[in-house]
N, C-alpha and C positions, 0 to 999 in steps of 0.2 A: 678269524671267526670260527667258533666251535661247530662241530658237526650237528649238534642239537639245534643251535641257532639257525644254521643254514636250512635244516629240515623244517623248522617252524616258519621261516620266511617263504619257503617253497609251498608249504601248505596254505599259508595266508594268501599267496599269489593266486592259488587255484580258486579261492573263494571270491576272487574279484572278476572272474571270467563271466561273460554273459550266459553261458550254458549253466554254470553253477547257480547263478542268481535266478534263472528261470526254473530250475529244479526246486529251489527253496520256495519260490512263489507257488509252484504246483503243490508242494507238500503243505504249505500254509492253507491253501484253498481246501484241500482234502481234510485237513485238521479242523478247519472251521465248519466244514460240512458234516463231519462225523462226531463232533463234540456234543451235539444235541440229540436228544431222543425224539424221534418222529412220533407224533401223536397217533392214536388209534382211530379217532373219529374222522369222517371224511372231510369236514370243513377244516378241522385242525391240520390235517395232512396237506390240504391245498394251501392254507395260510403258511405253513412251514415251508412248503416247496417254493412258493413265491418269494418268501424271505430269503431262502437259500439261493435262488437264482439272482435276486437283486444284490445279495452280498457278493456272489461270484463276479457279477458285473462290476461292482465297486473295486474289488481286488484286481481283476484283470485289466481294468482301465486305470489303475493306480490313482483312484480318486481320493482326495482328502474327505474328511467328514463333511466339511462345508460344501465341497463340490458335489458330493453324493446327494446331500439334501437339496441343493439348488437344482440339480438335474431332475430330481423327483418332484420338485415343487412342494417340499415339506420342510419342517424345522429339523435342526440337528438332533434334537431330543427324539423326534419321531424316527429319524434315520438310525439312531442308536437302538431303538426298539426293534427295528427291522434286522439290523446286523446281529443283534443278540437273540433274535427269534423269540421275542416276548409276545407270542401269538395270542395270549389271553388278554393283552392290552391293546390289540390292533384288530379292527374290523376287516372282514374280507373285502368290503367295498373300498375301504381305504387302500388296501394293498393292490387291488386291481387298478385303481386310479393311479397310484404311484407307479405301478409297472407300465401302464399305458404312457404316462408322462416321461418315463425313462427312455423311451424310444428303442428299448431293447426288443429284439425279435426272438427272444428265447423260446426254444421249443419246449423247454421244461415248464415254462409258465403256461403256454397254450395247452399242453397235455394235462397239467394239474387242474386247470379249469374244466377241461373236457371230462376228466375223471369225476369231478364233483357233479357235473350235470348228469352224467350217467348213473351215479349212485342214487340220485333222487328221481330218476325216471321211472 
């Protein structure tokens, strides 16, 4: 076996370790979170933050699109709107309902809703 072939096999073996897979998952979560521009208006920010928290929950729990939709009590198309943060096509009521059904106790969802209520106080 050539030296290059051996180095490639060693590199490939490193990508199969649980530590490496966890790092990749963390990078993917950060990439999904930072690819989108957070809106300036208070309602848009809350909707964005809830979408972001639900998307993180989906990734962290390794849910398929079908499982994600089922957990939230929504359709897969609606789940896609959430994961792609299409906040102009989703109401705040819908997102709060989905977040409640998700069972997630995300601090980011609670703080997003608190910020919204403070901005209108």
